[in-house]
C-alpha positions as CSV (number, residue, x, y, z in Angstrom):
1,M,-54.1,-101.5,14.8
2,A,-56.7,-102.7,18.0
3,D,-56.1,-106.0,18.4
4,N,-59.8,-107.1,20.8
5,G,-58.8,-110.6,20.8
6,Y,-57.8,-112.4,23.7
7,D,-54.4,-115.4,24.9
8,I,-55.9,-117.9,27.4
9,T,-53.8,-120.6,29.0
10,L,-54.9,-123.7,30.1
11,T,-53.3,-126.7,31.9
12,W,-54.0,-129.9,29.9
13,W,-52.0,-132.5,31.9
14,E,-49.4,-130.8,33.0
15,S,-48.5,-128.8,29.8
16,P,-49.6,-125.3,29.4
17,V,-51.9,-124.4,26.2
18,R,-52.2,-121.4,25.1
19,I,-55.6,-121.0,22.9
20,R,-55.9,-117.2,20.9
21,A,-59.6,-116.5,21.1
22,G,-60.8,-113.4,18.9
23,P,-63.8,-110.9,19.8
24,L,-67.4,-112.5,20.0
25,K,-69.5,-111.6,17.6
26,T,-73.2,-110.5,18.5
27,M,-75.7,-112.1,16.8
28,Q,-77.7,-109.6,14.4
29,E,-81.1,-109.4,15.5
30,L,-83.8,-110.6,12.3
31,P,-86.6,-108.6,11.6
32,E,-90.3,-110.2,12.9
33,H,-91.7,-109.4,9.5
34,T,-91.0,-108.2,6.1
35,I,-92.8,-106.4,4.0
36,K,-92.9,-105.7,0.7
37,P,-94.1,-103.6,-1.6
38,N,-96.2,-104.5,-4.7
39,P,-94.4,-104.3,-8.4
40,V,-97.0,-103.7,-10.2
41,R,-99.1,-101.3,-8.1
42,I,-95.5,-99.3,-9.0
43,V,-94.6,-100.7,-12.5
44,L,-98.2,-100.4,-14.0
45,P,-99.1,-96.9,-13.1
46,S,-95.5,-95.7,-13.9
47,F,-96.0,-97.5,-17.3
48,L,-99.7,-96.0,-18.0
49,T,-98.1,-92.1,-17.3
50,T,-94.7,-92.8,-19.8
51,I,-97.5,-93.7,-22.4
52,S,-99.4,-91.0,-21.7
53,L,-97.0,-88.2,-21.5
54,G,-95.2,-89.7,-25.0
55,I,-98.6,-89.6,-26.7
56,L,-99.0,-86.1,-25.7
57,F,-95.6,-85.2,-26.7
58,Y,-96.2,-86.6,-30.2
59,I,-99.4,-84.6,-30.3
60,G,-97.8,-81.5,-29.3
61,I,-95.2,-82.0,-32.2
62,A,-97.6,-83.3,-35.0
63,I,-99.8,-79.9,-34.0
64,N,-96.8,-77.9,-35.1
65,V,-96.1,-79.1,-38.1
66,Y,-99.9,-79.4,-39.1
67,L,-99.7,-75.7,-38.6
68,L,-96.4,-75.3,-40.3
69,N,-98.1,-77.4,-43.8
70,M,-95.9,-80.1,-43.1
71,R,-96.5,-83.5,-42.7
72,I,-94.5,-86.7,-40.9
73,P,-93.1,-89.5,-43.1
74,G,-94.4,-92.8,-42.2
75,T,-91.2,-94.0,-40.9
76,I,-90.6,-91.1,-38.8
77,N,-94.0,-92.1,-37.0
78,F,-93.0,-95.6,-36.7
79,L,-90.0,-94.4,-35.2
80,I,-91.3,-92.1,-33.0
81,F,-93.9,-94.8,-31.8
82,A,-91.0,-97.2,-31.2
83,V,-88.8,-95.3,-29.1
84,M,-91.8,-93.8,-26.6
85,V,-92.5,-98.0,-26.2
86,L,-88.7,-98.3,-25.7
87,L,-88.5,-96.0,-23.1
88,A,-91.6,-97.3,-21.1
89,I,-90.4,-100.2,-21.2
90,I,-87.1,-99.9,-19.9
91,Q,-88.7,-97.0,-17.2
92,S,-90.9,-100.4,-16.2
93,L,-87.9,-102.1,-15.9
94,L,-86.0,-99.7,-13.8
95,S,-89.1,-99.3,-12.0
96,Y,-89.9,-102.9,-10.7
97,V,-86.0,-103.5,-10.0
98,Q,-85.7,-100.8,-7.6
99,T,-89.3,-102.0,-6.3
100,S,-88.3,-105.7,-5.8
101,K,-85.1,-103.9,-4.1
102,T,-87.6,-102.3,-1.4
103,A,-88.1,-104.1,1.7
104,Y,-89.8,-102.3,5.3
105,L,-88.2,-105.1,7.8
106,V,-90.2,-105.0,10.7
107,Y,-88.6,-105.5,14.4
108,K,-90.2,-105.8,18.2
109,N,-89.0,-101.9,18.5
110,R,-89.0,-100.2,15.5
111,I,-89.6,-100.4,11.3
112,Q,-86.5,-99.8,8.9
113,A,-86.5,-98.9,5.2
114,G,-83.2,-99.6,3.9
115,S,-81.6,-96.6,5.9
116,D,-84.3,-94.9,7.7
117,Y,-86.0,-96.2,10.1
118,V,-88.7,-95.9,13.5
119,M,-88.7,-96.3,16.7
120,F,-91.9,-97.3,18.1
121,N,-92.0,-96.0,21.0
122,S,-91.3,-92.4,19.4
123,V,-94.3,-92.4,17.3
124,Q,-96.2,-89.1,17.1
125,T,-98.1,-89.9,13.6
126,I,-99.4,-93.1,12.4
127,S,-101.9,-93.4,9.3
128,E,-103.0,-95.9,6.4
129,S,-104.2,-94.0,2.3
130,K,-105.2,-95.3,-0.1
131,N,-105.4,-94.1,-4.0
132,F,-106.8,-95.1,-7.2
133,F,-104.5,-97.7,-8.2
134,D,-104.2,-99.0,-4.6
135,S,-108.2,-99.8,-4.3
136,L,-107.1,-102.0,-7.4
137,F,-103.8,-103.1,-6.5
138,G,-105.4,-103.9,-2.7
139,T,-102.2,-102.2,-1.4
140,G,-102.1,-98.6,0.4
141,T,-99.0,-96.3,1.9
142,I,-98.8,-96.3,5.7
143,K,-97.3,-93.4,7.2
144,I,-95.5,-94.1,10.6
145,N,-93.9,-89.8,11.3
146,N,-91.6,-89.3,8.3
147,L,-91.3,-92.5,6.5
148,K,-93.4,-93.7,3.8
149,M,-94.2,-97.4,3.5
150,K,-95.7,-97.7,-0.4
151,S,-97.4,-99.9,-1.9
152,V,-98.0,-102.5,1.1
153,P,-100.4,-105.5,0.1
154,N,-103.1,-106.5,2.7
155,I,-103.0,-102.8,3.6
156,E,-105.4,-103.0,7.2
157,Q,-104.0,-105.9,8.2
158,T,-101.0,-104.7,8.0
159,F,-101.7,-101.9,9.7
160,N,-103.4,-103.6,12.4
161,Y,-100.9,-105.6,12.9
162,I,-97.9,-102.4,13.0
163,K,-100.4,-100.5,15.8
164,Q,-100.1,-103.6,17.4
165,L,-96.6,-104.2,17.5
166,M,-96.8,-100.4,18.4
167,Q,-98.8,-100.8,21.9
168,Y,-96.5,-104.0,22.7
169,S,-93.3,-101.7,22.6
170,R,-95.1,-98.7,24.3
171,T,-96.4,-101.1,27.2
172,Q,-92.5,-102.8,26.9
173,Y,-90.9,-99.5,27.4
174,N,-93.1,-97.7,30.1
175,Q,-92.0,-101.0,32.3
176,M,-88.4,-100.7,32.4
């Protein structure tokens, strides 16, 4: 077992005092900015997609039952509807929990999303994009090399801020 501590012996009024000190802990770097995705932007399309797929699935079953000259009882229809809504709610809750845990940490020299990160001085490509739902919610996606930052609020401001940080980081890196 490695002991990175050290001993210091001081003399205090002609009496030696032994101090046992451990390794010095370095302070962790704090992010300049934390970007959290808009959870409603993630959950609402997910909920609508799940409901739409459930309706298509039910229509497929109903067509098959009709072609077999059978009928689906009312209680079964209600149970199918209840299960579809329950699955959509569960899927939305899971999406919300996952989105609420997501954070894009912006440091002076990099952006980090979980264990993935991109150093600003090694950026090859940076782009922003919006789809229909992004336009509705005022969000967008920023892609930096292989890192995708999805559902970023205030996309224009955030994109310009990241580009400024990249330029600053590159000038600092080139001065070294």
